[in-house]
C-alpha positions in Angstrom: 194.1 176.2 50.2 195.8 179.8 49.9 195.7 182.0 46.9 198.5 184.2 46.2 198.4 186.9 43.1 201.7 188.4 42.0 202.0 192.0 40.3 205.2 192.2 38.1 207.1 192.3 34.9 207.8 189.0 33.3 211.3 189.4 31.2 212.9 187.6 28.7 216.3 186.2 30.1 219.3 185.7 27.6 222.4 183.8 29.1 225.6 182.9 27.2 226.5 179.0 28.0 229.3 178.2 29.8 230.1 181.4 31.8 231.0 183.3 28.8 230.5 186.8 27.9 228.4 188.4 25.2 231.2 188.9 22.8 232.7 185.4 23.2 229.5 183.7 21.9 226.6 183.0 19.3 224.5 180.8 21.6 222.3 182.0 24.2 219.8 180.2 26.5 216.9 181.9 26.4 214.0 181.8 29.5 211.5 183.9 31.3 211.9 185.5 34.3 210.5 188.3 37.0 210.5 188.8 40.6 206.6 188.1 40.9 206.6 184.9 38.7 209.9 183.8 40.4 208.1 183.9 43.9 205.1 182.4 43.0 207.0 179.6 41.3 208.6 178.7 44.5 205.2 178.5 46.0 203.4 176.4 43.5 205.5 173.8 43.9 204.7 173.2 47.5 200.8 173.1 46.7 200.0 177.2 46.9 197.7 178.1 44.4 199.6 181.3 42.4 198.3 183.7 40.1 200.1 186.4 38.0 198.8 189.7 37.2 200.9 191.2 34.1 201.0 192.3 30.6 202.8 190.6 27.8 202.9 191.2 24.5 200.6 190.1 21.8 202.8 188.1 19.5 204.8 184.6 19.8 207.2 185.6 22.3 204.4 186.7 24.9 202.8 183.4 24.2 205.9 181.6 24.6 206.1 183.3 28.1 202.7 182.6 29.1 203.5 178.8 28.1 206.6 179.2 30.5 204.7 180.4 33.2 201.8 177.7 33.0 205.2 175.2 33.3 206.1 176.7 36.4 202.9 176.0 37.6 201.7 179.6 37.6 198.0 180.5 36.5 197.9 182.7 33.9 194.2 183.7 33.8 195.2 187.3 34.7 197.8 187.7 31.8 196.7 190.8 29.7 198.2 190.9 26.2 199.2 194.0 24.5 201.8 195.8 22.5 204.6 194.2 21.0 207.8 194.2 23.0 208.6 192.1 26.3 211.3 193.8 28.6 214.7 191.9 27.7 218.0 191.2 29.6 221.1 189.7 29.0 223.2 188.0 31.8 226.6 187.2 31.7 227.2 184.9 34.9 230.2 185.7 36.8 232.5 182.9 37.7 235.5 183.0 40.4 236.2 186.7 41.2 234.4 188.1 38.1 230.8 189.2 39.2 227.9 188.3 36.9 226.8 191.3 34.7 223.4 192.3 33.6 222.5 194.3 30.9 218.7 195.7 30.1 217.6 196.4 26.5 214.8 199.5 26.5 213.1 197.6 29.3 210.7 201.0 29.8 209.2 200.5 26.7 208.1 196.6 27.3 204.1 195.8 27.1 203.9 196.1 31.1 205.4 199.2 31.2 203.1 200.8 28.5 199.8 199.3 29.4 197.5 200.7 31.6 195.4 198.1 33.6 191.9 198.8 34.6 190.4 198.9 38.0 187.9 196.1 36.8 190.9 194.1 35.4 192.2 194.4 38.8 189.3 193.8 41.1 188.6 190.3 38.9 192.2 189.4 39.5 191.5 189.8 43.4 188.5 187.9 43.7 189.4 185.2 46.2 192.9 186.1 46.5 194.4 185.9 50.3 197.7 187.9 49.7 199.1 189.9 47.0 202.8 190.4 46.4 203.8 193.9 44.3 207.4 194.3 43.2 209.1 197.5 43.5 210.8 197.7 40.2 207.4 198.1 38.9 207.6 201.6 40.4 211.0 202.3 38.5 210.9 201.5 35.4 207.9 203.5 34.1 205.1 206.0 35.1 202.3 203.7 33.7 203.6 200.8 35.8 204.2 202.8 38.9 200.2 204.0 38.6 199.3 200.6 38.1 200.9 199.1 40.9 199.9 201.8 43.4 196.2 201.5 42.0 196.3 197.8 42.9 198.1 198.4 46.2 195.1 200.7 47.2 192.3 198.2 46.3 193.8 195.5 48.4 193.5 197.5 51.2 189.9 198.6 50.4 189.2 194.8 49.9 191.0 193.7 52.8 193.5 191.4 51.4 197.2 191.7 52.8 199.9 193.2 50.9 203.3 192.2 50.8 205.5 194.5 48.9 209.2 194.1 47.6 211.6 197.2 47.7 213.4 195.5 44.7 214.9 199.3 44.4 217.0 199.7 40.9 218.8 202.9 40.9 220.1 202.1 37.4 216.4 202.2 36.3 215.8 205.8 37.7 216.5 208.9 36.3 217.6 211.6 38.5 215.0 214.1 38.1 212.6 211.5 38.8 213.7 210.2 42.2 212.2 212.7 44.6 208.7 211.4 42.9 209.6 207.9 43.2 210.5 207.9 46.7 207.3 209.5 47.6 205.1 206.7 45.5 207.3 204.3 47.9 206.1 205.8 50.9 202.5 205.9 49.7 202.4 202.2 48.6 204.5 201.3 52.2 201.2 203.2 54.1 199.4 200.0 52.0 201.5 197.0 52.8 201.6 194.5 55.9 204.8 192.7 54.8 207.8 194.4 53.6 210.9 192.7 51.8 213.9 194.9 51.7 217.1 196.0 53.7 219.2 198.5 55.4 220.0 200.8 52.3 216.4 200.4 51.6 215.6 202.6 54.9 218.5 204.6 55.3 219.7 205.3 51.6 215.9 205.2 49.8 213.6 206.7 52.8 216.3 208.3 54.2 215.4 207.0 58.0 218.1 208.5 60.5 220.4 205.5 61.8 223.7 205.8 63.9 225.4 202.3 63.3 228.0 203.3 66.0 225.7 203.9 68.6 222.6 201.5 68.0 221.9 198.3 66.9 220.7 197.3 63.4 217.4 195.9 65.4 216.4 199.4 66.5 216.2 200.5 62.9 214.2 197.6 61.6 211.7 198.1 64.5 211.3 201.7 63.8 210.6 201.1 60.5 208.1 198.4 61.5 206.2 200.9 63.8 206.5 203.9 61.6 204.6 202.1 58.7 202.3 200.0 61.1 203.6 196.5 59.4 203.1 193.0 60.9 206.3 191.8 59.3 209.8 193.2 57.7 212.2 190.9 56.7 215.5 190.4 54.2 219.2 189.1 54.2 222.2 190.3 55.3 225.8 189.4 53.4 229.2 188.9 54.7 232.5 187.5 54.2 235.5 186.1 55.8 238.1 185.5 53.3 236.9 183.7 50.3 233.9 182.4 52.0 230.8 184.6 51.7 227.7 184.0 53.8 224.1 185.3 53.9 221.8 185.4 56.6 218.1 186.2 56.8 216.5 188.2 59.4 212.4 188.6 60.1 210.9 191.5 62.4 207.5 191.8 63.8 206.1 194.2 66.3 207.6 192.5 69.0 211.2 191.4 68.2 213.8 190.6 65.3 215.0 187.2 64.7 217.8 185.6 62.6 218.9 182.5 60.7 222.5 180.9 61.2 224.8 182.4 58.5 224.9 180.2 55.4 227.8 179.5 53.6 227.1 180.5 50.0 228.6 178.9 47.0 227.2 180.9 43.6 226.2 178.9 40.6 223.8 181.2 39.3 223.4 184.3 41.5 220.0 186.0 40.2 216.8 185.0 41.7 218.0 184.2 45.1 216.3 186.9 46.9 213.0 185.9 45.1 213.5 182.2 47.0 214.2 184.0 50.1 210.8 186.0 49.5 208.8 182.9 48.7 210.2 181.1 51.9 208.9 184.0 54.0 205.3 183.8 52.6 205.4 180.4 53.1 206.3 180.5 56.6 203.6 183.0 56.9 200.8 181.5 55.3 201.5 178.1 57.1 201.9 179.8 60.5 205.1 178.9 61.2 206.9 180.4 64.2 209.1 183.4 63.0 212.4 181.3 63.7 211.1 178.3 61.4 210.3 180.8 59.1 213.5 182.7 58.8 215.4 179.6 59.0 213.5 178.0 55.9 214.0 181.2 53.9 217.4 181.6 54.7 218.2 178.1 53.3 215.9 178.5 50.6 218.2 181.2 49.3 221.3 179.7 50.3 220.2 176.6 48.0 218.9 178.6 45.1 222.3 180.2 44.4 223.5 176.4 43.5 220.4 176.2 40.6 220.3 177.2 37.4 217.9 180.1 36.3 215.8 182.6 38.2 213.2 180.6 39.7 213.0 179.0 42.5 213.0 174.8 41.7 213.4 173.1 45.1 210.3 171.8 47.1 209.8 172.4 51.1 210.5 168.8 51.6 214.0 169.1 49.9 214.9 172.3 51.7 213.8 170.7 55.1 215.9 167.8 54.8 218.6 170.0 54.1 218.0 172.0 57.0 218.0 168.8 59.3 221.0 167.5 57.8 223.3 169.9 56.9 226.1 167.9 55.3 223.9 165.4 53.2 225.6 164.6 50.3 223.2 162.4 48.6 219.2 162.4 49.0 217.5 158.6 48.5 
């Protein structure tokens, strides 16, 4: 049985009910979220042993978050309690042509973003782990979080543990004067990574890799990136639309080829966390040693279905997703 460790922030999500805006409601749904937690929860539903390394406030909110983590099937032995603040965001869910809107509250001052994690604490968390996932948002939110992420990445390499790194770059969280040093740190952590999750903009805008869309296919860019950083895999999603219909497809590249899923029609109920469902699907396929095509097809269906479920964490099982893949027009599963 595989053991997966994720490093990332756990946040408090506050969401008005019935697609209302903040100024229309006095009632909020409360849940806990975060890229690492979301990915682990998706894997935990399919029998993977999952562990979260994070920092929560030492107060009832932090312990409520830990209870939620356990409820999702994720082990909480490596949670650190310190400080009194949890990163918080309001989600105003979009409807029809109105997009969803996320508003962060003082995220840089959360317990996760202000607490240094010792090398010994990291080594304990890494004991017996088969794969580590680090979310790139940890590099953007604070210098402390960035230092922790880089230290953990280097330790995984020293211990011979594969590293999955998710770009998850958030321009709104980065001060202009910090952008150049952040890019350098992204490049440093990429040198430690084996699997990277991202897309075209991460490569061309953040890493400033040259790409002439008029004269070369996107696959050439993906392959250059894999070779430049000596990766095993690079993957992500691509979106498109035709009239009012929206589509998503996944891609997965190794050193030899790039494979794609079919375009999946997207019907959106709750958009947040759908990329984490894709990442969980990719990791599931890789640790179970599926083919590249089987892996990207599963991950793309995972993200398609995640658009239809409430909350950030993937909740659909491997069996459910694979049944949907076999019978795309299925209305009722019995």
